[in-house]
N, C-alpha and C positions, 0 to 999 in steps of 0.2 A: 361561459367558455368551457369547452370540454377539457378534461384533465390533460390529455396528451398535448393539446394545443398550449395549455398553460406551461407545461413542462418544456415544450419547444421554445416558447418565448423566454423562459428563464435561462435555458442553456444558450440560446442565441445572444442574449444580453450579457451573460457571463463571458461568453467567447469574445465579445467586444471589449469587455473590461479587463479580462485576464488572457490575452492572446498567448502569453508565454507560460501559461499554467502547465506544469509538468511534474513528474516524479523528481524529488529533490535528492534522492540517493544516487551516488555516483557509481557507474558500472561500465564495463567494456564488453561484457558478454553475459549469457544467461547464468553461468556459474557465479560470477561476481555479484549479480543481482540477488541470486538465491542467498548467498552468504550475507550480503548487506541487509536483506530483509529479515533474516533470522536474527541478526544483531540489533535490528531497529526496535524490537519489542521493548516498550517502556523506556526508550532512549530517543533523544532528539536526533534528527537526520544529520545535522551539522556535526555532532560529535561522532556519529557512526562513520561519516565520511572521513574524518580525521583518522579514525582507527583503521578503516579498510585500506587507506593509502599505504600504510605500513604492512598490513596483513597480506594484501595482494602481491606486494613485492617479495615477501618471504615465502608465501604459499600460493602461487599463481594458478594452480590446477587442483582438481579433486584428488589426484594422485599425491601431490605434495602435502595437502592438508590431511589426507588419510594416514600418511606416514608420520606426520608430526606427533609429538607427545602432547598430552593434555596440558602439561605444564608450559610447554612452548606456546601453545595457542593462548592459554590463560594470560601469559605474560604480555602478549600483544593487546588483548582486549580487556584487560583488567579495569580499565576506567569506565567500562559500561556496566549497568546494573545486571545482576544475575549472570555474571561473566563465566562462572564455573559451569553452570547449566548450559549456557550457550556454547562454550568450548566443546562440551560433550556432544551437543547437537551437531556442531560443525564437523567434528571428527567422524561421528557415526553416519551422518548423511553423506559425507564425502566417500566413506568406505562403501556405502550402498551404491552410490553412483558409479564407482569403479567396478564393483563386483556384478552389479545387475544391469547397469545401463551403459556400459562401455565408456564410462567417464563423461557421459553427456547428460545434461539436464533434460529430462523428458518434458515435452510440451503437452502434458496431459494432466488434468486436474486430479484424478484419482491416484495417479502415480506420484505426483508431487506431494500430495497430502499423506502418502505412505512414508515419507521421509521424516525422521525425528526433528521436531521443532518447526514443522511446516503445517500450518493450519490453512483453512480456506482463504483467509485474507492474504497470507503470504503467497500461496499458490496463484491467486488471482493477479497479484502484483507482477509476478514473474511472467505469467501467460500474457498479460496485457502489454507489459513494457519491454520484455525481452523477445517475445514471439509475435506481438501484434495480433494476438488472438482475443476476440471480444470477451471481456470479463469486467465485472464491477468489483473493485476492491473497496470494501467498507471499513475504513479506519475510523477513529474517533471523530474526526472532523466531518467526514462524509455522513456518518450516522447522525451527528448533532444537527447538521444543516438539513438533512433529509426530513428529520422529525419536525423541525421548526417550520420548514416550508410546506409541511403537510404532504410530503411525497411518500412517507412511510408511516405506518400506524403502530409499529412495534419498536422496542428498544433492542431487540435481538438482531445482531449483524446479519445473520443468515436470512431472517425474515425481511430486513431492510433491503438486502440484495434482491430478494424475490420481488418485493414491491417496486423497486426501481426498474428491474428488468421487465416488468409488466407494462410500464408506461414510457420507457425509453427504447427506441429502436436499437438493435444490437450494434449497428455501425457507429453509434454514439456512446456506447458504454464506456470505452476507455477515456474519451474526453470528458464525459460527464463526471467520472470519478475525480479527475484532475481539477475540473472547474469547481465542483462542489467543495473539494478539499481546499482549494485556494480561497474560496469565499469564507470557509471556516477559519482559516489561518489569519486572514487579514481583517475581516469585518464581523462575521457572525461568531464572535468569540464566546467561549464557554461561560465566563462569569459576567462579562459586561459587553453584550453585543452592541455594535455601532449601527443601530437601525437607521438613523438619519442619513448615514453614508452608504447604505446598502443599495446597490444598483437594481436589485430585484424586489425591493420592498413592496411595490404595488401588487405583487402576486404572492405575498407572504401573509398567511393568516396570523402569524405571531408577531408581526411588526409592531413595535412600540409597546408590546404587552409584557416584555421580559424585564 
């Protein structure tokens, strides 16, 4: 079986098992998602959602967040790890959005990654989920599952992204990230993968060897 055919079967099967696979961060617009994704570093999505519900009420726009003091932002997000650094990222990125991008989140990878606290993964999440622009966001779940399934040969997120992009058609990039991520969250766990329950074990070279 050719590799692209194997990948297609994996994705088709995951689509059947996880039809509701999606980004778990809550957002109403690109700015919300940018903020939520910056806050999500080293933090569970559920906790981020609890924080952003309050944050978005108090500071609903880049202008409002840029005007806020660091102490005001820190007070809202202090339950998250690295909250002081993240507060600075939010304020600085919001200021840049106001000054350079007319208060709009740019739908461009290089412009997004020019913002403080925004790496390639964060930018890809925003592009894919806020703008529906084909991108593969490689988080820890996607990285782990890709390696175990033999879809990627490196542990580097940027190299994993390139490997996936070379064997998955662009029109499936967004869904592929969601599907692989859901498999990682529910079945292909980091410490104790549930191989007997895995819907794609027949195409996995690591099945039952972990």
